[in-house]
C-alpha positions as a printed Julia matrix, in Angstrom:
78×3 Matrix{Float64}:
  -3.91   -5.71  34.19
  -7.43   -3.35  33.88
  -8.69   -4.89  36.86
 -11.29   -6.68  35.01
 -12.35  -10.44  35.97
 -12.75  -13.05  33.22
 -16.52  -14.76  34.53
 -16.69  -16.78  31.14
 -15.29  -16.69  28.01
 -17.92  -15.77  26.14
 -17.78  -12.61  28.65
 -13.85  -12.39  27.44
 -14.94  -11.88  24.16
 -17.61   -9.16  24.73
 -14.77   -7.45  27.02
 -11.63   -7.9   24.27
 -14.17   -6.7   21.24
 -15.57   -3.19  23.79
 -12.21   -1.98  25.48
  -9.05   -3.71  22.87
  -9.8    -3.09  19.67
  -6.64   -2.07  18.86
  -6.15   -6.64  19.69
  -7.29   -7.0   16.52
 -10.88   -8.16  15.34
  -9.91  -10.62  13.69
  -7.76  -12.67  16.59
 -10.61  -11.91  18.49
 -13.24  -12.79  16.05
 -11.43  -15.67  15.81
 -11.22  -16.9   19.46
 -14.38  -16.0   19.34
 -15.74  -18.77  17.07
 -13.35  -21.39  18.63
 -15.24  -20.64  21.59
 -18.24  -21.3   19.83
 -17.64  -24.7   18.53
 -15.35  -25.89  21.95
 -19.27  -25.47  23.56
 -21.97  -26.79  20.64
 -18.66  -30.26  20.65
 -18.95  -30.13  24.21
 -22.4   -30.02  25.1
 -23.71  -30.96  21.05
 -25.71  -33.69  20.1
 -23.95  -34.16  17.05
 -20.77  -31.97  16.16
 -17.84  -34.04  15.16
 -14.43  -32.87  14.69
 -11.48  -34.1   12.51
  -7.92  -34.26  13.51
  -7.3   -31.53  11.1
  -9.81  -29.37  12.69
  -8.25  -29.46  16.25
  -4.57  -29.6   14.75
  -5.74  -25.58  13.25
  -7.35  -24.32  16.59
  -4.51  -24.96  17.97
  -2.49  -23.63  15.38
  -4.46  -20.49  16.12
  -3.93  -20.57  19.94
  -1.05  -20.72  19.5
  -0.85  -17.08  16.66
  -3.4   -15.56  18.8
  -1.4   -15.41  22.48
   1.58  -14.79  20.75
  -0.07  -11.71  19.56
  -1.72  -10.92  23.11
   1.8   -11.27  24.29
   2.96   -8.52  21.77
   0.37   -6.17  22.36
   0.7    -6.93  26.27
   4.09   -5.8   25.71
   3.57   -2.85  23.48
   0.52   -0.93  25.85
   2.09   -2.29  29.36
   5.4    -2.79  28.54
   6.18   -5.63  30.53
């Protein structure tokens, strides 16, 4: 909607932190933390996760997406 095309998850986090502060830093920081964890799991040698960790990440993603939908709806009258 802003004419911005995301090129990486890191770039998306940085963009949200700078341009959409009213979205809430808690949500963006959580997204960024899971981005770093996903990177460690995908490319690290000894990162281990549990089923409970994965479920927590899914639950956080659901909440984050709901918040983004509410934010976009209010901001852009969607």
